[in-house]
SERO-4910 file (N, C-alpha, C, O; in steps of 0.05 Angstrom, whole numbers):
BEGIN
 pado doro    nc1    nc2    nc3   cac1   cac2   cac3    cc1    cc2    cc3    oc1    oc2    oc3
  Met    A   3115    314   1567   3116    319   1602   3150    307   1595   3159    289   1581
  Val    A   3159    325   1611   3193    318   1620   3200    314   1648   3178    310   1658
  Arg    A   3215    312   1665   3222    299   1681   3243    326   1696   3264    333   1686
  Asp    A   3233    334   1718   3249    351   1737   3277    334   1748   3278    316   1765
  Pro    A   3291    342   1738   3325    331   1743   3332    330   1773   3349    315   1782
  Val    A   3320    346   1785   3323    351   1815   3306    327   1829   3317    309   1841
  Cys    A   3282    330   1825   3257    316   1847   3251    293   1833   3242    272   1843
  Arg    A   3257    296   1803   3248    272   1782   3216    271   1774   3206    253   1762
  Met    A   3202    294   1785   3169    296   1780   3171    303   1753   3189    316   1742
  Glu    A   3144    292   1740   3140    297   1707   3132    335   1718   3123    346   1738
  Val    A   3141    344   1688   3135    374   1684   3126    377   1656   3136    364   1638
  Asp    A   3109    391   1654   3096    400   1635   3113    428   1620   3111    448   1634
  Pro    A   3129    431   1596   3146    440   1598   3127    464   1587   3138    486   1586
  Ala    A   3094    463   1576   3084    495   1572   3076    509   1589   3070    533   1587
  Lys    A   3073    489   1618   3059    494   1644   3075    520   1659   3068    542   1667
  Thr    A   3098    506   1658   3117    513   1682   3136    541   1678   3142    547   1655
  Ala    A   3144    554   1696   3151    583   1692   3182    588   1700   3195    609   1701
  Tyr    A   3191    555   1708   3226    552   1717   3229    536   1697   3215    518   1691
  Ser    A   3259    546   1681   3274    531   1665   3296    536   1660   3297    560   1655
  Glu    A   3314    529   1660   3354    538   1649   3356    519   1624   3348    496   1621
  Glu    A   3367    536   1608   3376    526   1577   3407    515   1593   3420    524   1611
  Gly    A   3410    492   1576   3434    475   1582   3459    472   1572   3476    454   1573
  Ser    A   3456    501   1560   3485    514   1547   3504    522   1567   3528    518   1563
  Glu    A   3495    531   1586   3510    538   1613   3524    516   1623   3544    521   1637
  Phe    A   3516    491   1619   3528    468   1635   3541    449   1613   3550    426   1617
  Gly    A   3541    459   1595   3551    450   1567   3532    424   1557   3541    401   1552
  Arg    A   3507    431   1555   3489    411   1541   3476    431   1522   3455    442   1527
  Glu    A   3491    434   1502   3480    452   1480   3452    440   1471   3452    416   1467
  Gly    A   3434    452   1468   3405    449   1459   3392    436   1473   3375    421   1462
  Leu    A   3394    435   1498   3378    421   1516   3363    443   1543   3376    458   1557
  Thr    A   3340    439   1542   3331    460   1567   3320    441   1587   3306    422   1581
  Tyr    A   3326    447   1606   3312    434   1635   3293    447   1645   3290    471   1640
  Tyr    A   3270    431   1664   3250    443   1665   3243    436   1694   3247    413   1702
  Phe    A   3235    453   1710   3235    449   1735   3204    453   1748   3188    466   1734
  Cys    A   3195    441   1775   3174    439   1780   3168    462   1800   3144    468   1803
  Ser    A   3187    476   1812   3188    494   1834   3215    512   1832   3236    501   1825
  Pro    A   3215    534   1838   3235    550   1847   3247    535   1863   3271    535   1857
  Met    A   3242    522   1882   3262    510   1900   3282    488   1888   3306    484   1893
  Cys    A   3264    473   1870   3284    451   1850   3304    465   1836   3328    459   1834
  Arg    A   3290    490   1825   3310    502   1804   3334    516   1819   3355    520   1807
  Ser    A   3330    523   1841   3354    543   1858   3375    514   1868   3400    516   1869
  Met    A   3364    495   1874   3386    465   1880   3397    465   1855   3422    463   1853
  Phe    A   3380    466   1833   3396    451   1809   3424    475   1806   3447    467   1803
  Leu    A   3416    501   1809   3430    518   1800   3451    524   1827   3465    545   1826
  Glu    A   3452    512   1843   3475    504   1867   3495    483   1852   3519    487   1846
  Asn    A   3483    464   1847   3508    442   1842   3489    425   1811   3469    410   1810
  Pro    A   3505    436   1791   3487    421   1768   3494    393   1765   3480    373   1765
  Arg    A   3527    401   1763   3530    368   1765   3527    342   1783   3530    319   1776
  Lys    A   3522    352   1805   3505    330   1819   3474    317   1797   3466    294   1791
  Tyr    A   3465    341   1794   3441    326   1780   3443    321   1747   3425    315   1732
  Leu    A   3466    326   1742   3462    317   1714   3484    290   1709   3484    278   1688
  Glu    A   3502    283   1729   3520    258   1722   3494    237   1731   3479    238   1750
  Ala    A   3494    220   1712   3481    192   1720   3452    190   1720   3439    172   1730
  Gly    A   3440    213   1706   3409    219   1717   3407    230   1739   3385    242   1737
  Gly    A   3415    235   1760   3420    249   1783   3390    243   1795   3379    221   1795
  Gly    A   3380    265   1805   3353    269   1826   3359    269   1849   3380    256   1851
  Val    A   3351    278   1872   3346    276   1895   3331    256   1902   3320    247   1882
  Pro    A   3323    243   1924   3302    223   1933   3280    247   1942   3286    269   1950
  Met    A   3255    237   1940   3231    262   1943   3232    268   1975   3227    290   1984
  Gly    A   3240    246   1990   3247    248   2018   3263    273   2023   3255    291   2037
  Glu    A   3286    274   2011   3312    300   2014   3288    332   2008   3284    351   2023
  Val    A   3278    326   1982   3266    357   1979   3244    355   1994   3234    377   1995
  Asn    A   3230    339   2007   3210    343   2026   3216    353   2057   3203    367   2071
  Leu    A   3240    340   2060   3256    358   2075   3260    381   2080   3250    392   2100
  Arg    A   3273    393   2064   3282    421   2056   3257    437   2059   3257    458   2071
  Val    A   3231    425   2046   3215    446   2045   3203    445   2078   3194    465   2088
  Arg    A   3203    423   2093   3192    430   2122   3217    446   2136   3210    462   2153
  Arg    A   3240    444   2132   3258    460   2151   3245    487   2144   3236    502   2161
  Met    A   3243    495   2111   3242    519   2105   3216    536   2127   3214    557   2139
  Trp    A   3197    510   2124   3168    520   2134   3169    524   2166   3160    544   2178
  Gly    A   3183    503   2177   3194    502   2203   3205    529   2207   3191    543   2222
  Met    A   3229    543   2196   3240    563   2203   3226    591   2197   3235    612   2207
  Ala    A   3203    590   2180   3184    612   2173   3163    618   2204   3153    638   2215
  Leu    A   3163    587   2210   3138    594   2230   3147    601   2259   3133    609   2277
  Ala    A   3174    596   2261   3188    608   2278   3195    630   2290   3196    636   2313
  Leu    A   3203    649   2260   3199    673   2262   3177    686   2264   3178    707   2277
  Val    A   3154    678   2254   3142    686   2254   3126    694   2283   3117    716   2289
  Leu    A   3127    666   2302   3121    668   2333   3140    686   2343   3130    706   2354
  Ala    A   3170    684   2340   3184    704   2350   3176    734   2349   3180    751   2365
  Leu    A   3167    735   2328   3154    761   2319   3132    777   2332   3128    801   2337
  Met    A   3117    751   2334   3089    760   2352   3093    756   2381   3074    761   2395
  Leu    A   3117    748   2392   3118    747   2418   3139    770   2422   3145    773   2446
  Val    A   3151    788   2403   3153    807   2406   3142    834   2410   3148    853   2424
  Gly    A   3121    827   2387   3096    834   2390   3084    847   2422   3086    868   2435
  Val    A   3067    819   2425   3062    822   2451   3076    827   2471   3060    831   2489
  Phe    A   3104    831   2484   3121    842   2499   3124    873   2497   3124    887   2518
  Leu    A   3126    884   2474   3127    918   2466   3097    926   2479   3099    941   2498
  Val    A   3067    915   2471   3052    922   2474   3037    923   2504   3018    937   2511
  Ser    A   3053    901   2520   3049    896   2549   3067    911   2567   3065    912   2592
  Arg    A   3086    924   2551   3104    941   2566   3095    968   2562   3100    984   2580
  Ser    A   3083    978   2540   3071    996   2531   3051   1009   2552   3047   1033   2556
  Arg    A   3037    983   2566   3016    998   2584   3019   1007   2622   3000   1019   2633
***
């Protein structure tokens, strides 16, 4: 098991589909493994943040981003439903 450099969760390299070669970040021979595509994209946005001094984002920050993402998705679905109801009621 290895640790995801973003959320510090333990990851099984044999089971995860998300990884990055360290050569792009000046870390030849290292491979970084991630628990999710979100942690991988956060790492790619700013690898230095996670590589310096062990890095890592507290789980609360990761959870906050996930909640915001789901909140925005829910708001979009509700908005589309309201538009659909409006269009159906107008056509009658």
